[in-house]
C-alpha angles and dihedrals in degrees: 000000000000144000122022094348089058092048092051096047096046093041094056102045123119113229136161089222095068137016117254108258098196127137132224135182122271097235130041111242123235112278096229133036123222137176099212098190094048127111108254130211110203115224119197121230102267122239107240116246115237113268139097091253091067093045090049091050090050097045101040114128137157102255116196105169112082135184115237089243127119127247120220126260089237089055089050090050093053092048091053091048093047093049099048113343124152111254103169142006115221128169092335095315123116104211119209142206086259125056121243130192108261089354086271094132099206092177123098124195123226128173135210103206115205104155116004120141113249093005123102117234111262146085120305140183117216109232097205098188096051092035091229139123117239116208110229097172127002125221142046109312095160095117090046090053091046090057093045090050093060091269095299101161096205086076087064100038097044117103087229139001120211113215118193120198128187125226093207101198090063088073104024095053086070106024102030117207092348088063090079090066088055093050093059089046091055092051091052093050090052094048094051091051085055091051092053096046090049090051091052092048089047092246128133124242135183128181115225120203100162114083141123098265097207094051095049091046089051090050091052094041095247129154097223091224113058089022130019139161114263105171143011133201128194116211131185149116119298 
């Protein structure tokens, strides 16, 4: 990572070592935009077609309060596939359930397992090609993650926390600094897939964007330069 993309990423991190030096507008803008003098065409609220996708879209919420109950390993496998599983192989590209700019897939998936049946607590990396979980760090690190996530207790009470990192050069080697925009878009696509899959499985999900970057990176074993955490999501029964 270099140039403007590096400046943006390093300039917007949260760290206990230095205060966040960001800027924000003085006034909050209006939540909706309108063109009062324009001609309007009224659309009726649509009737939802049958199917779980439409119900998941309707019912999706960020759920932060979890029961201290495990999810199954089969449920975890479904969530991993839904978020970023391979669906087709075309011309050397392994296409996924979530779109990616240029089919470059800069996002890697890590898990902090707190309560998953048949899976020891610890930090794992999802080896997508082998369809396996690689243990990075054994043991219960839920409190460590809670503290790194600005004391958000859902990271401790969740059955599992998804942690997505970006290998920046996968995108920037082709798109230069603009590739950083695509990386965050990719992470958003992936997390929304997870939300909808959780809703269909009657599990709670909540994305987490506020965390001390260096502490989460250290927990995942990342160097914070070539690869760094960009997004978390807590998942569990509610």
